[in-house]
C-alpha positions, -999 to +999 in steps of 0.1 A: -477+147+267-465+171+242-478+203+224-512+206+209-511+231+188-487+226+151-456+251+155-465+287+142-430+286+121-431+275+086-400+253+088-414+238+118-446+231+106-429+215+077-408+188+101-439+184+125-470+184+100-503+179+110-511+143+111-550+148+099-554+177+069-533+203+078-528+236+061-545+241+032-567+210+033-598+225+047-628+206+034-651+239+035-674+216+061-672+238+091-680+207+115-649+186+093-625+208+098-629+211+133-628+174+136-596+170+121-582+198+136-589+183+168-575+146+157-543+160+149-538+180+181-546+148+203-523+128+177-494+156+181-496+157+221-486+123+220-460+120+189-444+154+185-423+148+218-407+115+205-405+132+167-385+163+180-364+134+203-357+113+170-345+146+150-322+155+178-306+123+179-304+122+139-284+156+143-265+140+172-251+110+150-244+136+125-226+157+144-206+132+166-196+114+130-180+143+117-163+149+149-144+116+144-132+118+111-102+101+105-071+121+089-065+107+055-030+117+059-032+141+025-047+169+041-084+154+038-108+134+061-123+095+053-157+091+070-166+060+076-206+051+082-223+024+096-260+015+083-274+027+116-256+058+111-263+060+074-299+057+086-297+089+110-279+108+085-305+103+059-329+117+087-315+147+094-301+153+054-336+151+051-348+175+077-319+200+065-333+200+028-371+201+039-359+231+063-343+252+032-368+239+006-395+253+029-375+289+033-371+289-001-409+281-007-402+248-030-438+231-029-434+214-063-412+196-085-415+228-110-403+249-080-371+231-079-359+235-113-365+273-110-337+273-085-314+260-113-314+288-133-313+313-105-285+347-114-258+341-092-264+376-079-293+362-063-295+365-024-307+331-024-282+316-046-263+300-017-289+289+002-300+270-035-263+255-036-266+241-004-305+226-009-289+208-041-261+201-027-274+177+003-300+161-024-269+150-041-255+137-004-284+122+001-286+105-031-249+091-026-257+077+003-290+060-005-271+047-032-240+031-008-268+016+013-279-002-022-250-012-026 
């Protein structure tokens, strides 16, 4: 059995969301809100450990893939992924983007559009560049799976 309370950290809340309702989804009906919290706690208790294990497995596949990259002989490296490894990569890349997006307070598409216009002097700029790069990497990986 796993935890029944949602994590306190906003990134972990985003990666391990409530199954029913969640922050900001209060109905105004105290009894109904309490009922949804109870359902979420019960669901979390039975699923969170497995979800954490999946996220950990995805991250380990990425690390192992990078560790095993073969040199192409010209100072570069070639990364070859199986379909299964690609799925793990997509999961890990998604989690990374969710974590960075949460720290950048991206909640709507318009928020992401504002990131493109940040000045280079903004201290968030390196994190924004990583967020955008990861999105491009995800798109490329999805494209290779569809071919």
